[in-house]
C-alpha positions in Angstrom: 117.4 95.2 85.6 114.1 93.9 84.2 111.5 96.2 82.8 107.8 96.1 83.6 105.5 98.1 81.5 102.2 99.1 83.1 99.5 100.9 81.2 96.2 102.5 81.7 93.8 104.4 79.4 92.4 107.9 79.2 88.8 109.0 79.0 86.4 107.5 76.5 82.6 107.9 75.7 80.7 107.1 78.8 83.7 107.3 81.1 85.0 111.0 81.4 87.2 110.0 84.2 89.2 106.8 83.9 90.6 105.5 87.2 93.4 103.6 85.4 94.9 106.9 84.3 95.0 108.0 87.9 96.5 104.6 88.8 99.5 105.3 86.5 100.2 108.5 88.3 100.1 106.8 91.7 102.4 104.0 90.5 105.0 106.5 89.4 105.7 107.2 93.1 107.1 103.7 93.5 109.7 103.7 90.7 112.7 104.2 93.1 111.5 101.3 95.3 111.2 99.0 92.4 114.6 100.0 91.1 116.1 98.9 94.3 114.6 95.4 93.6 116.1 95.4 90.1 112.9 96.3 88.4 112.5 99.2 86.0 108.9 100.3 86.3 107.5 102.2 83.3 103.9 103.5 83.3 102.0 104.9 80.3 98.5 106.1 79.5 97.3 104.7 76.2 95.0 106.5 73.7 91.5 105.2 73.4 91.7 105.3 69.6 91.3 102.3 67.4 93.6 103.4 64.6 96.5 104.5 67.0 96.8 101.7 69.5 98.9 99.3 67.3 101.4 102.0 66.6 101.7 103.0 70.2 102.3 99.5 71.4 104.9 98.9 68.7 106.7 102.0 69.7 106.7 101.0 73.4 108.0 97.6 72.5 110.9 99.1 70.6 111.6 101.8 73.2 111.4 99.7 76.4 111.8 96.0 75.4 109.6 95.0 78.4 110.0 91.8 80.3 106.5 92.0 81.5 103.4 94.0 80.5 100.3 94.7 82.6 97.5 96.6 81.0 94.7 98.1 83.2 91.4 99.1 81.7 88.0 100.2 83.1 85.0 98.0 82.9 82.1 100.4 83.8 79.5 97.7 84.3 81.5 95.3 86.5 81.7 95.4 90.3 84.9 93.3 90.7 88.4 93.3 89.5 88.8 90.9 86.5 92.0 89.1 85.5 91.5 88.5 81.8 92.6 85.1 80.7 92.6 85.7 77.0 92.4 88.3 74.2 90.3 87.5 71.1 90.7 88.6 67.5 87.5 90.6 67.4 86.7 94.3 67.7 83.4 96.1 67.9 82.1 98.2 65.0 79.2 99.7 67.0 80.9 101.8 69.7 83.1 104.8 68.9 86.5 105.5 70.4 87.6 108.7 72.1 87.9 110.4 68.7 84.3 109.5 67.9 85.4 107.0 65.2 84.3 103.5 64.7 86.5 100.5 63.9 86.3 99.7 60.2 86.8 96.0 60.7 85.5 93.2 63.0 88.9 91.4 63.1 92.0 92.9 64.6 94.4 91.2 62.2 95.0 87.9 60.4 96.3 86.2 63.5 94.8 83.4 65.7 91.2 83.5 67.0 92.5 84.2 70.5 95.6 84.2 72.6 96.0 83.4 76.3 97.4 85.5 79.1 100.9 84.7 80.1 100.7 86.0 83.6 101.2 83.6 86.5 97.5 83.9 87.3 97.3 81.4 90.2 100.1 83.2 92.0 98.4 86.6 91.5 95.0 85.3 92.6 96.5 83.9 95.7 98.3 87.1 96.6 95.4 89.3 95.8 93.2 87.2 98.1 95.2 88.7 101.1 93.9 92.1 100.1 90.2 91.0 100.6 89.2 92.4 97.2 86.5 90.9 94.9 88.8 89.3 92.3 87.6 87.0 89.4 89.1 85.4 86.4 87.4 86.4 83.1 87.3 84.8 79.7 85.8 87.9 78.0 87.8 91.1 77.7 85.1 92.6 75.6 85.5 93.9 72.0 86.6 97.4 72.7 90.1 99.0 72.9 90.9 96.9 76.0 90.6 93.6 74.2 92.4 94.9 71.1 95.3 96.2 73.2 95.5 92.9 75.1 95.4 90.8 71.9 98.0 92.9 70.1 100.4 92.6 73.1 100.0 88.8 73.4 100.6 88.3 69.7 103.3 90.9 68.9 105.3 91.5 72.1 108.4 89.5 73.2 107.5 90.0 76.9 107.4 86.8 78.9 104.5 87.8 81.1 101.6 89.7 79.6 98.2 90.3 81.1 95.2 92.6 81.2 93.2 93.6 84.3 89.8 95.1 84.1 88.9 97.3 87.1 85.4 98.5 88.0 84.5 102.0 89.0 86.4 102.9 92.2 83.2 102.8 94.4 83.4 99.0 93.9 87.0 98.7 94.9 87.7 98.3 98.6 89.8 101.3 99.7 89.1 103.1 96.4 92.2 104.5 94.7 94.5 103.3 97.4 93.1 99.8 97.3 93.4 99.6 93.6 97.1 100.9 93.9 97.8 98.1 96.4 96.3 95.5 94.0 98.4 96.8 91.1 101.6 96.7 93.1 100.9 93.1 94.1 100.3 92.1 90.5 103.5 93.8 89.4 105.6 91.8 91.9 103.7 88.6 91.1 104.4 89.0 87.4 108.1 88.6 88.1 108.1 85.6 90.6 111.9 85.7 91.4 111.4 89.3 92.7 109.2 87.9 95.4 112.1 86.2 97.1 113.7 89.6 97.7 110.8 91.4 99.3 107.2 91.0 100.3 104.6 93.1 98.6 104.3 95.2 101.8 107.7 96.5 101.0 106.3 98.6 98.2 102.7 99.0 99.4 101.2 102.5 99.4 
């Protein structure tokens, strides 16, 4: 059985309600269906705290040894779902996290300038197109916790497929929470291509 780790975030300044936290709760309903496909689906809500995120990711890596990781985060100013193509070794020192603290450094670590997503993005884009959502590839995951989480996973996890998806406020997602849930299920299946030979994404659709 292969393990897919899917994460969202809690509230942060300017976003008292984070739809990716709700998404994690909705995805929990599909664990049994994925298990029948040979996929262990694990969902987590990550803290929006600069100093804690590295430790949380390392703990999840040890606990779950995921084969694929999909992070979901909220982009409050976007009106489309963004598949991030890379995480960069930069972090903002101007915006506080959920604890009110600022990052003390502008670089995440001593690693490379950036690292690229290892998701099968062409397959995911093609499948998401059938859901008639506004989907775009993005080269800029920002400099906040989303980008830091993505970069750390890319450079430290042994998972073969790692990606980050920025979602807009639900009013810009066709079908709202249900539409976002359908997109997430499609992405999970597409992150493990061999699973698609067993079942179409409608088999686990909400």
